[in-house]
Every structure is written in C-alpha cells, then in structure tokens.
C-alpha positions as CSV (number, residue, x, y, z in Angstrom):
1,X,0.0,0.0,0.0
2,X,2.7,2.4,0.8
3,X,4.5,1.9,-2.4
4,X,1.2,2.7,-4.2
5,X,0.8,5.9,-2.3
6,X,4.3,6.8,-2.7
7,X,3.9,6.7,-6.4
8,X,1.2,9.3,-6.2
9,X,3.3,11.4,-3.8
10,X,6.2,11.3,-6.4
11,X,3.8,12.5,-9.1
12,X,2.4,15.3,-6.8
13,X,6.0,16.4,-5.9
14,X,6.9,16.6,-9.6
15,X,3.9,18.8,-10.2
16,X,4.8,21.0,-7.3
17,X,8.5,21.2,-8.3
18,X,7.4,22.1,-11.8
19,X,5.2,24.9,-10.4
20,X,2.3,23.9,-12.5
21,X,-0.9,25.8,-12.7
22,X,-4.1,24.4,-11.2
23,X,-5.3,23.6,-14.8
24,X,-2.1,21.8,-15.5
25,X,-2.3,19.8,-12.3
26,X,-5.8,18.8,-13.0
27,X,-4.9,17.7,-16.4
28,X,-2.0,15.6,-15.0
29,X,-4.3,14.1,-12.4
30,X,-6.6,13.1,-15.2
31,X,-3.9,11.4,-17.1
32,X,-4.0,7.6,-17.7
33,X,-0.8,7.0,-15.7
34,X,-2.1,9.0,-12.6
35,X,-5.5,7.3,-12.8
36,X,-3.9,3.9,-12.9
37,X,-2.0,4.7,-9.7
38,X,-5.2,5.7,-8.0
39,X,-7.0,2.6,-9.3
40,X,-4.3,0.4,-7.9
41,X,-4.9,1.8,-4.4
42,X,-8.6,1.2,-4.6
43,X,-8.0,-2.3,-6.1
44,X,-5.7,-3.1,-3.1
45,X,-8.3,-1.8,-0.6
46,X,-11.0,-3.8,-2.2
47,X,-9.0,-7.0,-1.4
48,X,-8.4,-6.2,2.3
49,X,-10.9,-7.9,4.7
50,X,-10.4,-6.2,8.0
51,X,-11.9,-7.4,11.4
52,X,-15.4,-6.0,11.9
53,X,-15.6,-3.0,14.2
54,X,-12.0,-2.1,13.9
55,X,-10.6,1.4,13.0
56,X,-9.1,-0.2,9.9
57,X,-12.5,-1.4,8.7
58,X,-13.9,2.1,9.4
59,X,-11.0,3.8,7.4
60,X,-11.4,1.3,4.5
61,X,-15.2,1.8,4.3
62,X,-14.7,5.6,4.4
63,X,-12.1,5.5,1.7
64,X,-13.9,3.2,-0.5
65,X,-17.1,5.2,-0.1
66,X,-15.2,8.1,-1.6
67,X,-13.9,6.1,-4.6
68,X,-15.9,7.7,-7.3
69,X,-15.7,11.1,-5.7
70,X,-11.9,10.7,-5.5
71,X,-11.7,11.0,-9.2
72,X,-13.1,14.5,-9.0
73,X,-11.3,17.6,-8.0
74,X,-12.9,17.8,-4.5
75,X,-12.4,14.0,-4.0
76,X,-8.7,14.4,-4.7
77,X,-8.5,16.3,-1.4
78,X,-10.1,13.4,0.5
79,X,-7.6,11.0,-1.0
80,X,-4.7,13.2,-0.2
81,X,-5.7,13.2,3.5
82,X,-5.7,9.4,3.6
83,X,-2.3,9.3,1.9
84,X,-1.0,11.8,4.4
85,X,-2.2,9.6,7.3
86,X,-0.4,6.6,5.8
87,X,2.8,8.6,5.3
88,X,2.7,9.9,8.9
89,X,2.3,6.4,10.1
90,X,5.3,5.3,8.0
91,X,7.4,8.3,9.3
92,X,6.6,7.1,12.9
93,X,7.8,3.6,12.5
94,X,4.5,1.9,11.6
95,X,4.7,0.0,8.5
96,X,1.2,-0.3,6.8
97,X,0.9,-2.9,4.2
C-alpha cells in the first residue's frame, strides 16, 4: 500500500516542483498514468478484509465510499488526506501494508 501511495506522492512532488498551474495539475491528475495509480490503491483496498468493528474497517469503508468522488477535483482532497495519514504512520515507524 505504501508503495502505491508513494507513487502518487512522487507525481504530486513533480507537479509542485514544476510549479504547474491548477489547470495543468488537474490535467495531469486526469492522465492515464495517474488514474492507474489511483485505481491500484482502490483495487488493493477492495482485497482487504479487516476485522469487523476495527478502526481499519472504518477507514477502508470511508475511503472506498469516496472512490468515485476521488476521481473528481474535490475528491482528490479526500484521497490526499488518507495518503498523508499513511505517510505519517510510516514516518513514525508503523509499516502499513
């Protein structure tokens, strides 16, 4: 999972480093390569079967509930929040799969 999210972070960093306009960023986020990276994350999450009633189950349900919206401009913000949580966990020594 972390590798999948890292792929998106690398793309986002490239866009920030290139100082792209919002329109250019949106165009890149709609590219085939970017959408494949997003789809890979959703595919992975669809395969996880967390224990019922756990925070992991809640997080996955929330994220999957936003799947279609994440492909829109406002939904990208939701996805970015989850990716940030995963990266924070990684930075604090937790290794999410």
